[in-house]
C-alpha positions as MATLAB code, in Angstrom:
seq = 'MSTARLTERGTWLLVVCWFVAVDAVGLQLRGPLLSSLEAEFGASPALLGLVAPAGTVGFVVALLAMGSVAGRVDIARTMRFGVVAVAVCVAVLAFVPSFLVYLGVLVLRGVATGAFRALDRPLLSHLYPDARGRVFNLYDFAWAVGATLGPVLVVAALAIGSWRLAYGVLALGFVPVAVALWRLDFPELSGVERPLRLEDVRRVLGRTEVVGASVALFVSGGVEGGLFTWLPYYARTVLPPSTANLTLSVFVLGYIPGRLVYSRITERVGYLPLVITLSVGGAGVLAAVLTLTGTPLLVAVFLLGVLWSGVFPTLAAYAMSAVPSYGGPVNAVTTGAGYFGLAVFPPLMGVVLERSGVEAALSVLPVLAAATGLCLVATFLAVRRRGHAAPV';
ca = [
      92.319  117.072   48.041;
      91.011  113.692   49.269;
      88.705  111.525   47.188;
      86.034  111.788   49.909;
      86.191  115.597   49.752;
      85.888  115.582   45.965;
      82.896  113.226   46.167;
      81.220  115.420   48.793;
      81.694  118.543   46.686;
      80.399  116.849   43.550;
      77.342  115.446   45.317;
      76.409  118.828   46.755;
      76.890  120.506   43.385;
      74.559  117.929   41.815;
      71.853  118.288   44.494;
      71.910  122.080   44.443;
      71.852  122.158   40.643;
      68.874  119.763   40.574;
      66.875  122.064   42.856;
      67.847  125.126   40.832;
      66.887  123.400   37.562;
      63.442  122.320   38.790;
      62.820  125.718   40.359;
      63.701  127.342   37.033;
      61.065  125.236   35.275;
      58.501  126.847   37.572;
      59.834  130.345   36.982;
      59.554  129.913   33.233;
      56.013  128.565   33.383;
      54.768  132.050   34.236;
      55.335  133.909   30.956;
      53.837  131.241   28.657;
      50.892  130.840   31.063;
      49.866  134.510   30.945;
      47.459  133.954   28.057;
      45.876  130.972   29.863;
      45.568  132.942   33.112;
      44.046  135.854   31.181;
      41.513  133.541   29.554;
      40.543  131.612   32.701;
      40.558  134.387   35.301;
      39.896  137.464   33.127;
      42.983  139.303   34.362;
      43.995  142.489   32.522;
      47.550  143.026   31.162;
      48.339  145.317   34.093;
      47.250  142.610   36.559;
      49.168  139.985   34.612;
      52.249  142.144   35.105;
      51.922  141.432   38.860;
      52.825  137.767   38.312;
      56.552  138.569   38.249;
      56.641  140.680   41.451;
      54.342  138.244   43.286;
      56.786  135.459   42.564;
      59.728  137.608   43.592;
      58.809  139.717   46.614;
      58.684  136.804   49.064;
      61.834  135.355   47.558;
      63.821  138.564   48.012;
      62.598  139.125   51.585;
      63.519  135.570   52.625;
      66.815  135.749   50.753;
      67.866  138.956   52.519;
      66.706  137.751   55.937;
      68.362  134.342   55.742;
      71.455  135.544   53.919;
      72.305  138.063   56.623;
      72.457  135.281   59.231;
      73.902  132.505   57.059;
      76.730  131.890   59.537;
      74.301  131.332   62.424;
      71.348  129.330   61.075;
      70.842  125.571   61.080;
      71.618  124.940   57.411;
      70.141  121.420   57.366;
      66.809  122.448   58.857;
      66.531  125.542   56.661;
      67.271  123.842   53.351;
      65.032  120.862   54.147;
      62.176  123.201   55.075;
      62.758  125.138   51.871;
      62.493  122.230   49.461;
      59.421  120.713   51.156;
      57.605  124.054   51.336;
      58.364  124.811   47.685;
      57.007  121.427   46.598;
      53.784  121.950   48.583;
      53.240  125.446   47.171;
      53.787  124.252   43.613;
      51.262  121.449   44.122;
      48.718  123.981   45.465;
      49.160  126.119   42.328;
      47.573  123.288   40.352;
      44.274  123.847   42.210;
      43.966  127.628   42.723;
      40.397  128.907   42.219;
      41.217  132.538   41.334;
      43.950  134.826   40.068;
      44.375  136.498   43.468;
      44.927  133.127   45.145;
      47.422  132.285   42.411;
      49.373  135.460   43.219;
      49.243  134.716   46.957;
      50.643  131.209   46.559;
      53.412  132.592   44.342;
      54.415  134.872   47.240;
      54.574  131.923   49.674;
      56.501  129.842   47.206;
      58.978  132.691   46.823;
      59.580  132.748   50.591;
      60.351  129.028   50.628;
      62.640  129.301   47.605;
      64.469  132.241   49.156;
      65.169  130.251   52.330;
      66.871  127.525   50.287;
      68.758  129.741   47.882;
      70.046  132.056   50.587;
      72.337  129.186   51.558;
      73.028  127.139   48.423;
      75.374  129.555   46.631;
      77.369  130.415   49.811;
      77.673  126.679   50.459;
      79.132  126.130   46.983;
      81.320  129.220   47.378;
      83.037  127.662   50.382;
      83.234  124.202   48.817;
      84.835  125.682   45.653;
      86.788  128.750   46.882;
      89.176  128.779   43.902;
      86.590  128.283   41.149;
      83.560  130.429   41.964;
      83.204  131.725   38.411;
      83.242  128.204   36.978;
      80.895  126.711   39.575;
      78.426  129.606   39.524;
      78.187  129.367   35.742;
      77.530  125.614   36.094;
      74.932  126.409   38.785;
      73.201  128.765   36.386;
      73.731  126.320   33.523;
      71.487  123.940   35.488;
      69.023  126.811   35.899;
      69.081  127.324   32.136;
      68.330  123.662   31.428;
      65.279  123.831   33.684;
      64.184  127.198   32.342;
      64.328  125.853   28.785;
      61.937  123.075   29.749;
      59.384  125.409   31.376;
      57.626  126.640   28.221;
      57.816  123.138   26.732;
      55.986  121.826   29.789;
      53.282  124.481   29.279;
      52.818  123.462   25.647;
      52.551  119.794   26.667;
      50.098  120.511   29.498;
      47.865  122.614   27.240;
      47.966  119.914   24.573;
      46.782  117.348   27.130;
      44.035  119.614   28.396;
      44.950  122.064   31.178;
      47.747  124.401   32.269;
      47.255  123.101   35.820;
      48.889  119.797   34.895;
      52.201  121.612   34.488;
      52.280  122.475   38.193;
      51.333  118.947   39.220;
      54.263  117.494   37.280;
      56.611  120.189   38.572;
      55.855  119.390   42.234;
      57.147  115.840   41.724;
      60.474  117.186   40.490;
      61.431  118.389   43.994;
      61.077  114.916   45.564;
      64.633  113.706   44.696;
      66.123  116.832   46.311;
      64.103  116.297   49.492;
      65.226  112.665   49.676;
      68.881  113.633   49.142;
      68.791  116.336   51.820;
      67.646  113.808   54.424;
      70.540  111.504   53.523;
      73.467  113.902   53.046;
      75.849  115.181   55.718;
      75.670  118.968   55.697;
      78.921  120.962   55.591;
      79.399  123.395   58.468;
      79.309  127.056   57.460;
      79.696  128.604   60.887;
      83.477  128.185   60.874;
      84.079  129.805   57.483;
      81.042  132.053   57.026;
      81.263  135.112   59.275;
      78.024  136.427   60.783;
      77.254  139.924   59.529;
      77.316  142.383   62.418;
      75.979  145.924   62.239;
      79.487  147.386   62.222;
      80.412  145.160   59.253;
      77.582  146.250   56.966;
      79.205  149.355   55.513;
      82.653  147.769   55.170;
      81.340  144.628   53.455;
      78.297  145.723   51.480;
      79.847  149.098   50.654;
      82.714  147.564   48.705;
      82.832  148.988   45.177;
      82.666  145.491   43.691;
      79.516  144.619   45.638;
      77.759  147.930   44.950;
      78.652  147.923   41.247;
      77.629  144.296   40.758;
      74.359  144.830   42.651;
      73.314  147.873   40.615;
      74.224  146.124   37.370;
      72.295  143.022   38.448;
      69.223  145.117   39.268;
      69.238  146.650   35.769;
      70.119  143.391   34.006;
      67.385  141.681   36.028;
      64.969  144.068   34.347;
      66.110  142.752   30.972;
      65.561  139.136   32.002;
      62.290  139.858   33.787;
      60.946  141.750   30.793;
      61.848  138.922   28.434;
      60.619  136.151   30.742;
      57.265  137.863   31.186;
      56.523  139.595   27.887;
      58.581  137.912   25.143;
      55.952  135.205   24.406;
      53.218  137.858   24.572;
      55.099  140.030   22.063;
      55.995  137.073   19.853;
      52.305  136.249   19.380;
      52.041  139.459   17.311;
      54.632  138.254   14.773;
      54.584  134.434   15.050;
      51.975  131.652   15.220;
      50.774  131.094   18.831;
      52.410  127.670   19.247;
      55.756  129.014   18.040;
      55.413  132.199   20.080;
      55.110  130.188   23.308;
      58.438  128.509   22.496;
      60.397  131.741   21.967;
      61.201  131.799   25.670;
      62.606  128.277   25.413;
      64.715  129.387   22.453;
      66.004  132.333   24.486;
      66.899  130.233   27.518;
      68.242  127.452   25.286;
      70.983  129.919   24.406;
      71.927  129.978   28.110;
      73.064  126.347   27.934;
      76.038  126.613   25.528;
      76.737  130.129   26.795;
      77.165  129.121   30.416;
      79.178  126.042   29.516;
      81.618  128.260   27.623;
      81.755  130.908   30.343;
      82.374  128.257   33.025;
      85.624  127.499   31.155;
      86.825  130.993   30.274;
      85.589  133.259   33.081;
      88.617  132.854   35.333;
      90.995  133.482   32.407;
      89.236  136.401   30.727;
      88.295  138.262   33.903;
      84.857  138.849   35.386;
      84.184  142.468   34.438;
      85.719  142.482   30.921;
      83.601  139.456   30.064;
      80.313  140.885   31.378;
      80.869  144.320   29.816;
      81.328  142.647   26.431;
      78.223  140.497   26.908;
      75.953  143.352   27.990;
      76.980  145.654   25.138;
      76.493  142.844   22.631;
      73.136  142.012   24.215;
      71.932  145.599   23.779;
      72.629  145.410   20.058;
      70.866  142.072   19.615;
      67.854  143.268   21.635;
      67.455  146.199   19.291;
      67.522  143.774   16.359;
      64.916  141.475   17.950;
      62.314  144.252   17.729;
      62.754  144.507   13.963;
      62.674  140.812   12.997;
      60.020  138.180   12.344;
      59.954  134.456   11.576;
      63.138  132.386   11.703;
      65.499  135.414   11.916;
      63.682  136.453   15.108;
      64.237  133.018   16.653;
      67.930  133.087   15.692;
      68.339  136.532   17.272;
      66.543  135.404   20.432;
      68.881  132.401   20.718;
      71.961  134.596   20.252;
      70.623  136.977   22.886;
      70.349  134.043   25.291;
      73.963  133.030   24.610;
      75.172  136.545   25.384;
      72.980  137.349   28.386;
      73.525  133.983   30.070;
      76.908  134.999   31.463;
      75.823  138.227   33.146;
      74.213  137.034   36.373;
      76.534  134.162   37.446;
      79.726  136.032   36.575;
      78.697  139.162   38.482;
      77.638  137.064   41.485;
      81.065  135.393   41.495;
      82.783  138.780   41.096;
      81.054  140.282   44.141;
      81.482  137.197   46.321;
      85.188  136.909   45.478;
      85.699  140.418   46.897;
      84.226  139.439   50.296;
      84.304  135.604   50.441;
      83.964  135.424   54.237;
      80.530  137.042   53.996;
      79.137  134.881   51.195;
      75.609  134.731   52.634;
      75.023  138.488   52.897;
      76.708  139.211   49.565;
      74.719  136.452   47.850;
      71.543  137.874   49.382;
      72.266  141.422   48.222;
      73.415  140.555   44.689;
      70.793  137.897   44.016;
      68.139  140.067   45.637;
      69.139  142.976   43.404;
      68.761  140.807   40.318;
      65.373  139.503   41.373;
      64.239  142.962   42.434;
      64.909  144.089   38.883;
      63.093  140.965   37.706;
      60.066  142.080   39.726;
      60.052  145.855   39.176;
      60.342  146.214   35.421;
      57.694  143.748   34.070;
      54.733  145.549   35.700;
      56.073  148.896   34.486;
      56.263  147.386   31.020;
      52.680  146.173   31.480;
      51.569  149.772   32.058;
      53.454  150.929   28.951;
      51.881  148.059   27.004;
      48.346  149.125   27.944;
      49.022  152.722   26.915;
      51.300  152.379   23.891;
      51.406  148.740   22.798;
      53.729  145.792   23.258;
      56.464  147.084   20.915;
      56.834  150.236   22.994;
      57.057  148.118   26.146;
      59.782  145.880   24.699;
      61.781  148.888   23.458;
      62.748  149.562   27.095;
      64.958  146.471   27.139;
      67.829  147.569   24.837;
      68.163  150.700   26.991;
      68.425  148.582   30.143;
      71.030  146.324   28.529;
      73.168  149.311   27.542;
      72.779  150.758   31.051;
      74.100  147.485   32.485;
      77.265  147.844   30.418;
      77.743  151.473   31.434;
      77.357  150.607   35.109;
      80.038  147.924   34.829;
      82.434  150.232   33.002;
      82.023  152.717   35.867;
      82.682  149.922   38.384;
      85.789  148.794   36.500;
      87.198  152.334   36.438;
      86.394  152.929   40.116;
      88.129  149.720   41.211;
      91.096  150.539   39.004;
      91.434  154.001   40.557;
      91.188  152.617   44.059;
      93.783  149.940   43.413;
      93.723  146.315   44.554;
      91.993  145.696   47.872;
      92.416  142.365   49.663;
      89.342  140.125   49.890;
      87.491  140.340   53.227;
];
């Protein structure tokens, strides 16, 4: 491979990872800000549970719409629009006058993010066709770095005087990506990314690998969504408030070494064996989290992050490797499934919390983690029975 090609690939990986990292900071502001939003706007726990779906519904809709036509759209125009629109929405969040407006802007921001991320993973898939597992784990490693900083940014903003400052700082983080996208030459996807026609839908999206990964990602997304939304809220019952707000950073901090390790071993160990092991181990640690306090709780939360960090990127790579010519649609379906789970389960947990308390709400998560493992075992057995099928 030429030096110019290697430089192009590396530059795109860096730009995409920067966007993903900054976007993750914003995602992880939401959980630690729930108490501040409750205090300022008087929102009930059930209403606070709508923060996760508000931030996700627009994202999933845009992701599915753009992903299905990834081989036809103007990639430069779409990704440039996405980063600028996200930055504007984040800046507006610093000035919202009510909780309902806050939810509305989260929806719009999700649409803009979905437009960008419908294309970034397929782009990397075609730039790195022989190393999707490694690159997707690095992609989500960048996400983990940003997500770790989200709660820290909340703590800093509150210490200075207002949670709104966090969104003002975050908006500036998208500027380098916008500048880079106006300077870079965009790779052409139309020659390698097939447009999804109606007659292709069943053959492509009905593949056992895609269906199994999507269902598992929906359930595992519930685990992540529940933790991202309610872990700090739960931790305030067993830890000092300042420490409780950092539990989410401790959890996502575990993603960093985890994804670095998985980026090296995924291709050798195998996608499904790795994720089955991680999900079963995560179920056990989640059960332990609900029984611990103090430092042991923080250690368990970190270990949980190490284990769960490999689930999403490895399953995304697994599904896309089965149908690499349709990376956009498969990315849309798998990522959308994960974010749908991220949106659906937190409000349900909010209802359980109001009726039975936060411990009862969190007890749903070990069950979801175990269900993820069972779904993947079923997928593994189904693919094994069917025999090897060539990638599409």
